[in-house]
C-alpha positions as CSV (number, residue, x, y, z in Angstrom):
1,M,39.0,37.9,22.6
2,K,37.1,40.6,20.7
3,M,33.4,40.8,20.8
4,N,33.2,41.2,17.0
5,E,34.5,37.6,16.6
6,F,31.1,36.4,17.7
7,N,27.5,36.3,16.4
8,Y,24.5,36.0,18.6
9,M,21.4,33.9,18.0
10,T,18.2,34.9,19.7
11,F,15.0,33.0,20.4
12,K,11.3,33.7,21.0
13,S,11.6,32.1,24.4
14,V,14.0,30.5,26.9
15,S,12.6,27.1,26.1
16,Y,13.6,27.4,22.4
17,A,17.2,28.4,23.5
18,M,17.3,25.3,25.8
19,K,16.2,23.0,23.0
20,V,18.9,24.4,20.7
21,E,21.5,24.1,23.5
22,A,20.6,20.4,24.0
23,A,21.1,19.7,20.3
24,L,24.4,21.6,20.2
25,K,25.8,19.5,23.1
26,K,25.3,16.4,21.0
27,Y,27.5,17.9,18.2
28,N,30.2,19.2,20.5
29,F,29.5,22.7,19.0
30,N,31.5,25.5,20.5
31,Y,29.0,28.0,21.9
32,K,28.0,29.8,25.1
33,I,24.5,30.6,26.4
34,I,24.5,34.2,27.7
35,P,22.0,36.9,28.5
36,V,21.0,38.8,25.4
37,P,23.4,41.8,25.1
38,R,21.9,45.2,25.7
39,S,23.1,46.2,22.2
40,I,20.6,43.7,20.8
41,S,17.6,44.0,23.1
42,S,16.7,45.5,26.5
43,S,14.3,42.6,27.2
44,C,15.6,39.8,29.4
45,G,16.3,36.4,27.8
46,L,19.0,34.1,26.6
47,C,20.9,33.9,23.4
48,I,23.6,31.7,22.0
49,R,27.0,33.3,21.4
50,F,29.1,31.5,18.7
51,Y,32.1,32.1,16.5
52,K,31.2,33.8,13.2
53,E,33.0,31.1,11.2
54,D,30.6,28.4,12.7
55,M,27.3,30.1,11.5
56,E,26.7,27.6,8.6
57,K,27.3,24.6,10.9
58,L,25.0,26.1,13.5
59,I,22.2,26.7,11.0
60,T,22.6,23.2,9.6
61,I,22.3,21.7,13.1
62,I,19.1,23.7,13.8
63,K,17.5,22.7,10.5
64,N,18.5,19.0,10.9
65,N,16.9,19.0,14.3
66,N,13.7,20.9,13.3
67,L,14.5,23.7,15.8
68,Q,13.7,27.4,15.6
69,Y,15.5,30.6,16.3
70,E,14.4,34.2,16.1
71,N,17.3,36.1,14.6
72,I,21.1,36.1,14.2
73,Y,23.0,39.3,15.1
74,T,26.5,40.1,13.8
75,N,28.9,42.9,14.7
76,C,27.3,43.6,18.1
């Protein structure tokens, strides 16, 4: 599996990541919570790694659940 198959969604805090994770579990969304890669940030924290082709679905889930994210990184 190549890293460039994934996008990464970051959050202002771990609590935001946990709220998004709880919503994603309800939708059987394919994701993984991981530490933020060094190529994105040197600060500690969590991000959601997801397949690039699932980005629209992920954003729809976040909007429909009134959740927030900080940024989406591609080609990391």
